[in-house]
Backbone atoms as SQL, in Angstrom:
CREATE TABLE atoms (id INTEGER PRIMARY KEY, chain TEXT, resi INTEGER, resn TEXT, atom TEXT, x REAL, y REAL, z REAL);
INSERT INTO atoms VALUES
  (1, 'A', 1, 'MET', 'N', -10.950, -14.553, -75.920),
  (2, 'A', 1, 'MET', 'CA', -11.195, -15.188, -74.642),
  (3, 'A', 1, 'MET', 'C', -12.652, -14.973, -74.244),
  (4, 'A', 2, 'GLN', 'N', -13.332, -16.042, -73.956),
  (5, 'A', 2, 'GLN', 'CA', -14.736, -16.005, -73.533),
  (6, 'A', 2, 'GLN', 'C', -14.819, -15.777, -72.021),
  (7, 'A', 3, 'VAL', 'N', -15.626, -14.832, -71.604),
  (8, 'A', 3, 'VAL', 'CA', -15.819, -14.554, -70.184),
  (9, 'A', 3, 'VAL', 'C', -17.125, -15.190, -69.737),
  (10, 'A', 4, 'ASN', 'N', -17.054, -15.950, -68.664),
  (11, 'A', 4, 'ASN', 'CA', -18.245, -16.545, -68.071),
  (12, 'A', 4, 'ASN', 'C', -18.798, -15.520, -67.083),
  (13, 'A', 5, 'LEU', 'N', -19.917, -14.889, -67.427),
  (14, 'A', 5, 'LEU', 'CA', -20.461, -13.814, -66.595),
  (15, 'A', 5, 'LEU', 'C', -20.746, -14.261, -65.170),
  (16, 'A', 6, 'LYS', 'N', -21.200, -15.479, -65.021),
  (17, 'A', 6, 'LYS', 'CA', -21.528, -15.979, -63.681),
  (18, 'A', 6, 'LYS', 'C', -20.268, -16.180, -62.839),
  (19, 'A', 7, 'ASP', 'N', -19.358, -17.010, -63.334),
  (20, 'A', 7, 'ASP', 'CA', -18.199, -17.380, -62.525),
  (21, 'A', 7, 'ASP', 'C', -17.059, -16.367, -62.556),
  (22, 'A', 8, 'ASP', 'N', -16.829, -15.759, -63.710),
  (23, 'A', 8, 'ASP', 'CA', -15.701, -14.844, -63.850),
  (24, 'A', 8, 'ASP', 'C', -16.001, -13.429, -63.371),
  (25, 'A', 9, 'LEU', 'N', -17.276, -13.084, -63.252),
  (26, 'A', 9, 'LEU', 'CA', -17.632, -11.738, -62.792),
  (27, 'A', 9, 'LEU', 'C', -18.508, -11.779, -61.541),
  (28, 'A', 10, 'LEU', 'N', -19.701, -12.282, -61.678),
  (29, 'A', 10, 'LEU', 'CA', -20.676, -12.179, -60.588),
  (30, 'A', 10, 'LEU', 'C', -20.232, -12.901, -59.309),
  (31, 'A', 11, 'LEU', 'N', -19.687, -14.109, -59.449),
  (32, 'A', 11, 'LEU', 'CA', -19.300, -14.887, -58.263),
  (33, 'A', 11, 'LEU', 'C', -17.791, -14.895, -58.012),
  (34, 'A', 12, 'ALA', 'N', -17.051, -14.130, -58.793),
  (35, 'A', 12, 'ALA', 'CA', -15.595, -14.097, -58.640),
  (36, 'A', 12, 'ALA', 'C', -15.211, -13.486, -57.296),
  (37, 'A', 13, 'LYS', 'N', -14.168, -14.074, -56.689),
  (38, 'A', 13, 'LYS', 'CA', -13.664, -13.574, -55.410),
  (39, 'A', 13, 'LYS', 'C', -12.364, -12.820, -55.637),
  (40, 'A', 14, 'GLY', 'N', -12.221, -11.730, -54.915),
  (41, 'A', 14, 'GLY', 'CA', -11.004, -10.930, -54.993),
  (42, 'A', 14, 'GLY', 'C', -9.919, -11.504, -54.105),
  (43, 'A', 15, 'TRP', 'N', -8.832, -10.782, -53.969),
  (44, 'A', 15, 'TRP', 'CA', -7.687, -11.237, -53.183),
  (45, 'A', 15, 'TRP', 'C', -8.059, -11.497, -51.721),
  (46, 'A', 16, 'ASN', 'N', -9.092, -10.823, -51.245),
  (47, 'A', 16, 'ASN', 'CA', -9.510, -10.960, -49.847),
  (48, 'A', 16, 'ASN', 'C', -10.632, -11.983, -49.667),
  (49, 'A', 17, 'GLY', 'N', -11.005, -12.683, -50.740),
  (50, 'A', 17, 'GLY', 'CA', -12.059, -13.691, -50.646),
  (51, 'A', 17, 'GLY', 'C', -13.461, -13.138, -50.757),
  (52, 'A', 18, 'ARG', 'N', -13.585, -11.847, -51.017),
  (53, 'A', 18, 'ARG', 'CA', -14.906, -11.222, -51.118),
  (54, 'A', 18, 'ARG', 'C', -15.367, -11.143, -52.569),
  (55, 'A', 19, 'THR', 'N', -16.661, -11.363, -52.753),
  (56, 'A', 19, 'THR', 'CA', -17.285, -11.157, -54.054),
  (57, 'A', 19, 'THR', 'C', -17.834, -9.728, -54.105),
  (58, 'A', 20, 'ALA', 'N', -18.291, -9.323, -55.278),
  (59, 'A', 20, 'ALA', 'CA', -18.939, -8.012, -55.403),
  (60, 'A', 20, 'ALA', 'C', -20.159, -7.956, -54.473),
  (61, 'A', 21, 'TRP', 'N', -20.883, -9.078, -54.350),
  (62, 'A', 21, 'TRP', 'CA', -22.043, -9.185, -53.458),
  (63, 'A', 21, 'TRP', 'C', -21.629, -8.896, -52.019),
  (64, 'A', 22, 'ASP', 'N', -20.519, -9.520, -51.585),
  (65, 'A', 22, 'ASP', 'CA', -20.014, -9.304, -50.224),
  (66, 'A', 22, 'ASP', 'C', -19.644, -7.836, -50.007),
  (67, 'A', 23, 'MET', 'N', -18.972, -7.260, -50.991),
  (68, 'A', 23, 'MET', 'CA', -18.531, -5.871, -50.865),
  (69, 'A', 23, 'MET', 'C', -19.718, -4.911, -50.799),
  (70, 'A', 24, 'ALA', 'N', -20.733, -5.161, -51.604),
  (71, 'A', 24, 'ALA', 'CA', -21.911, -4.286, -51.592),
  (72, 'A', 24, 'ALA', 'C', -22.623, -4.351, -50.244),
  (73, 'A', 25, 'ALA', 'N', -22.720, -5.552, -49.674),
  (74, 'A', 25, 'ALA', 'CA', -23.343, -5.690, -48.351),
  (75, 'A', 25, 'ALA', 'C', -22.490, -4.993, -47.295),
  (76, 'A', 26, 'TRP', 'N', -21.183, -5.155, -47.389),
  (77, 'A', 26, 'TRP', 'CA', -20.258, -4.557, -46.436),
  (78, 'A', 26, 'TRP', 'C', -20.343, -3.032, -46.481),
  (79, 'A', 27, 'LYS', 'N', -20.414, -2.489, -47.687),
  (80, 'A', 27, 'LYS', 'CA', -20.476, -1.033, -47.849),
  (81, 'A', 27, 'LYS', 'C', -21.891, -0.477, -47.695),
  (82, 'A', 28, 'GLY', 'N', -22.895, -1.375, -47.592),
  (83, 'A', 28, 'GLY', 'CA', -24.274, -0.922, -47.436),
  (84, 'A', 28, 'GLY', 'C', -24.850, -0.323, -48.699),
  (85, 'A', 29, 'ASN', 'N', -24.418, -0.819, -49.852),
  (86, 'A', 29, 'ASN', 'CA', -24.856, -0.256, -51.125),
  (87, 'A', 29, 'ASN', 'C', -26.031, -1.064, -51.687),
  (88, 'A', 30, 'LYS', 'N', -27.227, -0.616, -51.370),
  (89, 'A', 30, 'LYS', 'CA', -28.460, -1.295, -51.784),
  (90, 'A', 30, 'LYS', 'C', -28.615, -1.348, -53.295),
  (91, 'A', 31, 'GLU', 'N', -28.281, -0.257, -53.984),
  (92, 'A', 31, 'GLU', 'CA', -28.426, -0.220, -55.444),
  (93, 'A', 31, 'GLU', 'C', -27.551, -1.278, -56.118),
  (94, 'A', 32, 'ILE', 'N', -26.349, -1.439, -55.638),
  (95, 'A', 32, 'ILE', 'CA', -25.449, -2.440, -56.213),
  (96, 'A', 32, 'ILE', 'C', -25.959, -3.842, -55.904),
  (97, 'A', 33, 'LEU', 'N', -26.417, -4.079, -54.676),
  (98, 'A', 33, 'LEU', 'CA', -26.990, -5.388, -54.348),
  (99, 'A', 33, 'LEU', 'C', -28.162, -5.725, -55.272),
  (100, 'A', 34, 'GLU', 'N', -29.036, -4.743, -55.498),
  (101, 'A', 34, 'GLU', 'CA', -30.189, -4.970, -56.384),
  (102, 'A', 34, 'GLU', 'C', -29.737, -5.312, -57.798),
  (103, 'A', 35, 'LYS', 'N', -28.734, -4.596, -58.285),
  (104, 'A', 35, 'LYS', 'CA', -28.232, -4.848, -59.637),
  (105, 'A', 35, 'LYS', 'C', -27.618, -6.241, -59.727),
  (106, 'A', 36, 'LEU', 'N', -26.822, -6.613, -58.739),
  (107, 'A', 36, 'LEU', 'CA', -26.205, -7.941, -58.718),
  (108, 'A', 36, 'LEU', 'C', -27.265, -9.041, -58.642),
  (109, 'A', 37, 'TRP', 'N', -28.313, -8.822, -57.857),
  (110, 'A', 37, 'TRP', 'CA', -29.419, -9.779, -57.739),
  (111, 'A', 37, 'TRP', 'C', -30.079, -9.979, -59.105),
  (112, 'A', 38, 'ASN', 'N', -30.351, -8.871, -59.788),
  (113, 'A', 38, 'ASN', 'CA', -30.984, -8.953, -61.111),
  (114, 'A', 38, 'ASN', 'C', -30.072, -9.616, -62.138),
  (115, 'A', 39, 'TRP', 'N', -28.792, -9.304, -62.105),
  (116, 'A', 39, 'TRP', 'CA', -27.853, -9.970, -63.007),
  (117, 'A', 39, 'TRP', 'C', -27.773, -11.461, -62.684),
  (118, 'A', 40, 'GLY', 'N', -27.850, -11.786, -61.402),
  (119, 'A', 40, 'GLY', 'CA', -27.857, -13.195, -61.006),
  (120, 'A', 40, 'GLY', 'C', -29.016, -13.945, -61.636),
  (121, 'A', 41, 'ARG', 'N', -30.150, -13.306, -61.689),
  (122, 'A', 41, 'ARG', 'CA', -31.315, -13.903, -62.367),
  (123, 'A', 41, 'ARG', 'C', -31.013, -14.142, -63.845),
  (124, 'A', 42, 'GLU', 'N', -30.413, -13.131, -64.477),
  (125, 'A', 42, 'GLU', 'CA', -30.118, -13.215, -65.909),
  (126, 'A', 42, 'GLU', 'C', -29.190, -14.373, -66.256),
  (127, 'A', 43, 'VAL', 'N', -28.190, -14.609, -65.422),
  (128, 'A', 43, 'VAL', 'CA', -27.203, -15.654, -65.728),
  (129, 'A', 43, 'VAL', 'C', -27.501, -16.950, -64.978),
  (130, 'A', 44, 'GLN', 'N', -28.693, -17.045, -64.448),
  (131, 'A', 44, 'GLN', 'CA', -29.205, -18.256, -63.800),
  (132, 'A', 44, 'GLN', 'C', -28.354, -18.728, -62.616),
  (133, 'A', 45, 'VAL', 'N', -28.006, -17.780, -61.774),
  (134, 'A', 45, 'VAL', 'CA', -27.344, -18.104, -60.517),
  (135, 'A', 45, 'VAL', 'C', -28.387, -18.703, -59.577),
  (136, 'A', 46, 'ASN', 'N', -27.986, -19.658, -58.766),
  (137, 'A', 46, 'ASN', 'CA', -28.858, -20.154, -57.701),
  (138, 'A', 46, 'ASN', 'C', -28.878, -19.043, -56.655),
  (139, 'A', 47, 'LEU', 'N', -29.866, -18.171, -56.732),
  (140, 'A', 47, 'LEU', 'CA', -29.906, -16.962, -55.909),
  (141, 'A', 47, 'LEU', 'C', -29.845, -17.265, -54.419),
  (142, 'A', 48, 'LYS', 'N', -30.497, -18.319, -54.012),
  (143, 'A', 48, 'LYS', 'CA', -30.511, -18.654, -52.589),
  (144, 'A', 48, 'LYS', 'C', -29.135, -19.103, -52.110),
  (145, 'A', 49, 'ASP', 'N', -28.556, -20.064, -52.798),
  (146, 'A', 49, 'ASP', 'CA', -27.311, -20.656, -52.312),
  (147, 'A', 49, 'ASP', 'C', -26.052, -19.902, -52.730),
  (148, 'A', 50, 'GLU', 'N', -26.046, -19.349, -53.939),
  (149, 'A', 50, 'GLU', 'CA', -24.829, -18.726, -54.438),
  (150, 'A', 50, 'GLU', 'C', -24.722, -17.235, -54.125),
  (151, 'A', 51, 'LEU', 'N', -25.822, -16.623, -53.706),
  (152, 'A', 51, 'LEU', 'CA', -25.765, -15.216, -53.297),
  (153, 'A', 51, 'LEU', 'C', -26.251, -15.057, -51.860),
  (154, 'A', 52, 'LEU', 'N', -27.513, -15.307, -51.637),
  (155, 'A', 52, 'LEU', 'CA', -28.118, -14.979, -50.346),
  (156, 'A', 52, 'LEU', 'C', -27.479, -15.718, -49.167),
  (157, 'A', 53, 'LEU', 'N', -27.240, -17.012, -49.309),
  (158, 'A', 53, 'LEU', 'CA', -26.679, -17.800, -48.212),
  (159, 'A', 53, 'LEU', 'C', -25.188, -18.070, -48.371),
  (160, 'A', 54, 'ALA', 'N', -24.582, -17.526, -49.423),
  (161, 'A', 54, 'ALA', 'CA', -23.161, -17.761, -49.678),
  (162, 'A', 54, 'ALA', 'C', -22.314, -17.157, -48.560),
  (163, 'A', 55, 'LYS', 'N', -21.318, -17.916, -48.155),
  (164, 'A', 55, 'LYS', 'CA', -20.393, -17.435, -47.130),
  (165, 'A', 55, 'LYS', 'C', -19.148, -16.898, -47.814),
  (166, 'A', 56, 'GLY', 'N', -18.856, -15.667, -47.516),
  (167, 'A', 56, 'GLY', 'CA', -17.700, -15.012, -48.117),
  (168, 'A', 56, 'GLY', 'C', -16.595, -14.819, -47.105),
  (169, 'A', 57, 'PHE', 'N', -16.103, -13.606, -47.018),
  (170, 'A', 57, 'PHE', 'CA', -15.003, -13.245, -46.134),
  (171, 'A', 57, 'PHE', 'C', -15.274, -13.698, -44.705),
  (172, 'A', 58, 'MET', 'N', -14.339, -14.448, -44.151),
  (173, 'A', 58, 'MET', 'CA', -14.423, -14.958, -42.774),
  (174, 'A', 58, 'MET', 'C', -15.668, -15.809, -42.524),
  (175, 'A', 59, 'GLY', 'N', -16.218, -16.391, -43.578),
  (176, 'A', 59, 'GLY', 'CA', -17.381, -17.254, -43.432),
  (177, 'A', 59, 'GLY', 'C', -18.688, -16.516, -43.203),
  (178, 'A', 60, 'LEU', 'N', -18.704, -15.218, -43.483),
  (179, 'A', 60, 'LEU', 'CA', -19.895, -14.407, -43.243),
  (180, 'A', 60, 'LEU', 'C', -20.790, -14.343, -44.477),
  (181, 'A', 61, 'THR', 'N', -22.091, -14.334, -44.244),
  (182, 'A', 61, 'THR', 'CA', -23.055, -14.089, -45.310),
  (183, 'A', 61, 'THR', 'C', -23.284, -12.579, -45.406),
  (184, 'A', 62, 'ALA', 'N', -23.956, -12.155, -46.460),
  (185, 'A', 62, 'ALA', 'CA', -24.305, -10.736, -46.590),
  (186, 'A', 62, 'ALA', 'C', -25.159, -10.298, -45.400),
  (187, 'A', 63, 'TRP', 'N', -26.025, -11.197, -44.927),
  (188, 'A', 63, 'TRP', 'CA', -26.870, -10.917, -43.766),
  (189, 'A', 63, 'TRP', 'C', -26.011, -10.627, -42.539),
  (190, 'A', 64, 'ASN', 'N', -25.019, -11.500, -42.283),
  (191, 'A', 64, 'ASN', 'CA', -24.117, -11.307, -41.139),
  (192, 'A', 64, 'ASN', 'C', -23.394, -9.968, -41.238),
  (193, 'A', 65, 'THR', 'N', -22.920, -9.672, -42.435),
  (194, 'A', 65, 'THR', 'CA', -22.164, -8.445, -42.653),
  (195, 'A', 65, 'THR', 'C', -23.038, -7.211, -42.421),
  (196, 'A', 66, 'ALA', 'N', -24.224, -7.205, -43.002),
  (197, 'A', 66, 'ALA', 'CA', -25.128, -6.057, -42.829),
  (198, 'A', 66, 'ALA', 'C', -25.507, -5.884, -41.359),
  (199, 'A', 67, 'ALA', 'N', -25.764, -6.988, -40.682),
  (200, 'A', 67, 'ALA', 'CA', -26.135, -6.906, -39.259),
  (201, 'A', 67, 'ALA', 'C', -24.974, -6.380, -38.419),
  (202, 'A', 68, 'SER', 'N', -23.765, -6.841, -38.712),
  (203, 'A', 68, 'SER', 'CA', -22.615, -6.413, -37.911),
  (204, 'A', 68, 'SER', 'C', -22.306, -4.929, -38.085),
  (205, 'A', 69, 'TYR', 'N', -22.701, -4.368, -39.238),
  (206, 'A', 69, 'TYR', 'CA', -22.506, -2.940, -39.474),
  (207, 'A', 69, 'TYR', 'C', -23.770, -2.123, -39.201),
  (208, 'A', 70, 'GLY', 'N', -24.809, -2.776, -38.684),
  (209, 'A', 70, 'GLY', 'CA', -26.029, -2.068, -38.312),
  (210, 'A', 70, 'GLY', 'C', -26.788, -1.481, -39.480),
  (211, 'A', 71, 'ASN', 'N', -26.735, -2.159, -40.630),
  (212, 'A', 71, 'ASN', 'CA', -27.375, -1.609, -41.817),
  (213, 'A', 71, 'ASN', 'C', -28.776, -2.195, -42.002),
  (214, 'A', 72, 'LYS', 'N', -29.740, -1.533, -41.392),
  (215, 'A', 72, 'LYS', 'CA', -31.129, -1.993, -41.409),
  (216, 'A', 72, 'LYS', 'C', -31.704, -2.048, -42.824),
  (217, 'A', 73, 'GLU', 'N', -31.395, -1.068, -43.653),
  (218, 'A', 73, 'GLU', 'CA', -31.937, -1.023, -45.013),
  (219, 'A', 73, 'GLU', 'C', -31.511, -2.269, -45.813),
  (220, 'A', 74, 'ILE', 'N', -30.265, -2.665, -45.669),
  (221, 'A', 74, 'ILE', 'CA', -29.773, -3.854, -46.365),
  (222, 'A', 74, 'ILE', 'C', -30.419, -5.103, -45.783),
  (223, 'A', 75, 'LEU', 'N', -30.559, -5.162, -44.483),
  (224, 'A', 75, 'LEU', 'CA', -31.215, -6.319, -43.853),
  (225, 'A', 75, 'LEU', 'C', -32.649, -6.484, -44.350),
  (226, 'A', 76, 'VAL', 'N', -33.377, -5.388, -44.448),
  (227, 'A', 76, 'VAL', 'CA', -34.759, -5.440, -44.936),
  (228, 'A', 76, 'VAL', 'C', -34.790, -5.975, -46.374),
  (229, 'A', 77, 'LYS', 'N', -33.875, -5.509, -47.207),
  (230, 'A', 77, 'LYS', 'CA', -33.816, -5.962, -48.600),
  (231, 'A', 77, 'LYS', 'C', -33.477, -7.454, -48.662),
  (232, 'A', 78, 'LEU', 'N', -32.481, -7.878, -47.906),
  (233, 'A', 78, 'LEU', 'CA', -32.092, -9.290, -47.889),
  (234, 'A', 78, 'LEU', 'C', -33.224, -10.176, -47.362),
  (235, 'A', 79, 'TRP', 'N', -33.942, -9.686, -46.366),
  (236, 'A', 79, 'TRP', 'CA', -35.079, -10.434, -45.813),
  (237, 'A', 79, 'TRP', 'C', -36.143, -10.655, -46.891),
  (238, 'A', 80, 'GLY', 'N', -36.437, -9.611, -47.648),
  (239, 'A', 80, 'GLY', 'CA', -37.408, -9.723, -48.736),
  (240, 'A', 80, 'GLY', 'C', -36.978, -10.743, -49.768),
  (241, 'A', 81, 'TRP', 'N', -35.709, -10.714, -50.135),
  (242, 'A', 81, 'TRP', 'CA', -35.208, -11.701, -51.098),
  (243, 'A', 81, 'TRP', 'C', -35.238, -13.105, -50.507),
  (244, 'A', 82, 'GLY', 'N', -34.965, -13.204, -49.222),
  (245, 'A', 82, 'GLY', 'CA', -35.038, -14.510, -48.557),
  (246, 'A', 82, 'GLY', 'C', -36.432, -15.097, -48.637),
  (247, 'A', 83, 'ARG', 'N', -37.414, -14.265, -48.450),
  (248, 'A', 83, 'ARG', 'CA', -38.807, -14.729, -48.579),
  (249, 'A', 83, 'ARG', 'C', -39.109, -15.130, -50.018),
  (250, 'A', 84, 'GLU', 'N', -38.588, -14.348, -50.960),
  (251, 'A', 84, 'GLU', 'CA', -38.817, -14.614, -52.377),
  (252, 'A', 84, 'GLU', 'C', -38.269, -15.977, -52.810),
  (253, 'A', 85, 'VAL', 'N', -37.080, -16.311, -52.339),
  (254, 'A', 85, 'VAL', 'CA', -36.464, -17.590, -52.739),
  (255, 'A', 85, 'VAL', 'C', -36.730, -18.693, -51.721),
  (256, 'A', 86, 'GLN', 'N', -37.589, -18.383, -50.762),
  (257, 'A', 86, 'GLN', 'CA', -38.071, -19.352, -49.780),
  (258, 'A', 86, 'GLN', 'C', -36.952, -19.957, -48.930),
  (259, 'A', 87, 'VAL', 'N', -36.158, -19.082, -48.331),
  (260, 'A', 87, 'VAL', 'CA', -35.166, -19.550, -47.366),
  (261, 'A', 87, 'VAL', 'C', -35.919, -20.124, -46.180),
  (262, 'A', 88, 'ASN', 'N', -35.564, -21.310, -45.796),
  (263, 'A', 88, 'ASN', 'CA', -36.174, -21.982, -44.659),
  (264, 'A', 88, 'ASN', 'C', -35.231, -21.784, -43.466),
  (265, 'A', 89, 'LEU', 'N', -35.651, -20.981, -42.502),
  (266, 'A', 89, 'LEU', 'CA', -34.787, -20.650, -41.377),
  (267, 'A', 89, 'LEU', 'C', -34.366, -21.877, -40.582),
  (268, 'A', 90, 'LYS', 'N', -35.178, -22.896, -40.573),
  (269, 'A', 90, 'LYS', 'CA', -34.847, -24.116, -39.829),
  (270, 'A', 90, 'LYS', 'C', -33.835, -24.965, -40.583),
  (271, 'A', 91, 'ASP', 'N', -34.003, -25.131, -41.881),
  (272, 'A', 91, 'ASP', 'CA', -33.169, -26.048, -42.641),
  (273, 'A', 91, 'ASP', 'C', -32.000, -25.409, -43.374),
  (274, 'A', 92, 'ASP', 'N', -32.141, -24.161, -43.763),
  (275, 'A', 92, 'ASP', 'CA', -31.110, -23.534, -44.592),
  (276, 'A', 92, 'ASP', 'C', -30.019, -22.817, -43.794),
  (277, 'A', 93, 'LEU', 'N', -30.310, -22.463, -42.568),
  (278, 'A', 93, 'LEU', 'CA', -29.325, -21.706, -41.792),
  (279, 'A', 93, 'LEU', 'C', -28.688, -22.548, -40.736);
């Protein structure tokens, strides 16, 4: 059986609709977010749309989740990645 790293692992949703990306943001795990971001590059994920702006559990983005839990370190990291992939606050959000 062939495993598609992008769809079967990186972007796969669990029983609660959360991806590993969502869980890392929820738990405030910066190291895991960084690893997932780098793996996303490797498997050619659309980093902006499929990770950074992706809506997971209850329609929340990683940004929403980090903000709701008061995780400044994660917000700073996500902001940097947003600048890197050129998120346009007017058009993309």
